[in-house]
C-alpha positions, 0 to 999 in steps of 0.5 A: 766457377772461377778458380784462384789461378783465373783470378790471379790471372786476370788480375795480372792482366788488368794490372797490365793494361792499366800500366799500358794506359798509363804508359800510353797517355805518358808517351802521348803527353810527352810528344803530343801538341796538337800540331801538324805532323809529318804524317798527321794533321793539327786536327788528327793530333787533336782530337786523338789528344781529346779521347786521351785526356778525357779516358786517363782522367775519368779512369786513372784520376790519379796517373792523370794528375801525377803526370804534373811531375813527369817532364810532360810538354806545356800543351799537355800541362796546361790541358791536365790542369784545366781538366783538373779544375774543371772536373773538381766535384769527381775529386775526392779531399785528398786528392784536391789537396794533392792536385793543388800541390801539383799544379801550383808547383807546374804553374810555377814552372810554365811559361807566363804566356802559356799560364795565362791563355790558360787563365783565359781558358778556364774564364772561358769554359766558366770554371770558377769554383773557390779552388781555381780562384785561390790558385790563380790569387797565388799564381799572381801574388807570386809574380815578381813584377806585375807591372811588367805583366801588365805591359807584356801581358796586358789582355792576359792580366786584365781576363785573369784580374776580373776572373778573380776579382783581383782588386789593385787597391791602394791606402788611397783608392785604386793603384796605379797597376788598376788604373793601367789596366782598366782606366787607362787615361785616368792618370797622365803618367806612371810612376812606375818606369814600364807603365809609363814608358807604354804611355809615352810610347803612344805618341813618343818614339824615343819611348818604344827603347824602353819597352820589352821587345814583344811589345815594342815590336807593335809600336815601331810599327806604329811608328813606321821604324825600319825593321832594321833599325829596330832590331839593331836598337832592341838588341841590348832589351832581347832575351837570348832566344829573341836574339837567336831568332832576329839574328836571321833577319839581322844578317844573312848568308852562309857566313852570317856571325853568330849572336854577339852577347849570347853564350851558346853553351848554357842553353838548353841542348835541344834548343841549341840543336833547333839553333845550329839546324837554322843555320846554312852549312856554310854557317855551320862549316865556318863556326863548327868549332864553336858550335861543336864545343857549345854543344858539348858543353851543353851535353856534359851539363846535361848528363850531369853525375851519369857522364861516361856512366852507360858504358859502351853505347851504340846509337841509331839516329834518324835523319831521314826526311820525314825528320825535317817535321812540319811547319810548326815543328820544323827540324824538330825530330832531326834536332833531337836526334842530333841532341841526343847524339851529343848527350849519349856521347857525354854518357858513354865511357870515353871512346865507347860511342858509336853514332850510325845516322840512317843517311849513313852521314858521318858529319853530325853538325851538317845534319839534314833530313834527307832519304828512306829510313833503313833502321834494320840496317843500322840497327845490324851495324849497331849490334855488331859493335857488342854495345852495353847499350843500342838507343835508337832515336826515330820516328817508327817509320822503319821503310827500307825495307819496311819491318825490318828493324822490328825482325831485327830486333825480334831475333835479337832479343829472342835468339842471339841475347836472352839474357839482355846483356844488351839494354835496347832502347827506342826514343820517338819524338813524334806522336801518331795520332791514329795509334795514340802513341808514339810508333813502337819497332817490336814488342820486345823493345821498350819505346818512350816518346821524347820531346827534349834530349835533355829528358833522355837518361829520365825516358829510359828509366820510364821505359823499363816499365813498358817491358812488362817486367815491373808490376803496376804496383812499381810503376805507382811508386815510381810516380808517387816518387816524382809528385813528391820530388816534384811537390817538395814533400820530400824536402819539407820532410827532412826538414 
């Protein structure tokens, strides 16, 4: 016969398992993109993600949908949307309503090329229920310039229009956008400037300059234009990111200039860190003042009202060889560490920040992936400063010597600081496909996956659930708050 105490313990155990499953999926959805990492192949990543998505969708559908309201990456957001729409029959009417609002809000945030790719996948999977068609129609209707999409994302828009039977009819029959997509040779010219530029670019080199950069590239190659000449002419039409990407093709050497007409201070912090690391050491030294100013400005903007509120902060930052990432994620882990360095500097009280790089380097602007990962030694050094917060940014492969960081943190938490005067959190930018999670350092230290440094304050809040001191009810309440915030329900209720 089962006693009430045994029942309570069993219930608490199941709650703990549920919380661990939720956090495991959130970590994966933040860090994993199905691409090759330093230690795992793309196939391993994809296989691991396939299992996690199906497991959480079947067992925790509410949590699976709520993940759309968190700072997960675009790859997993699109997978969740597809998974929810493919299994609509498994959801209740209430769940469908919540899922519909979450999907609409998330699609509005995704890059358009990612959404068109998702629509193509839904068509390939033959998902064509009424809810899916309504969601696709609403997203297409909200696009600010469908003619621009017709030129830049031509095949994606055609696929979506066919799938939802979208009509392009005007008062006198099919309008010019419909003719452009499905009957391109029917009209001798188009009223819309972009549509007509696309038509003329097939035989007129001058029309190439009127098209979006990514579309113009193909026409420039067709006309035999020199790459250098084309890039110089295309600069006014490039987005900020396109200018940065093409700058290395237009200039070379360690003394290459910074891009003209691009305000680096308004760039997202992690993307700015990636750009800085893409520069040679000579260029970083030459433009040290401008780059440091831009990184600190982006960090202060990201910190917002939290700036200076974290007290004494010590950071252990991983710039070991594994932070070089992979061919698909070149220097991504190191860029996250560099961005976190400047963000933590902004979050700490003035003059109360200590940064310790695993390589022993002291110049963050010249960081490079090099050497082993002596996390244990650096953690010891950091704790000697008596910080209020210790933040470790690393892939968790402590190997010099192996396991020292976990042992140091265990002894610190159980013997030297049982009252938790120092808050310790480990953020990991690399998904471990074999473990279905990011790699942890020690059982008593909360670990959260991180993709962009901008998410660090929110991830520290999520990490508290990994310590086991808060129950599943608190975790679900947190997710509900995030869903309400994301879908705008709180704003509507206040109104």
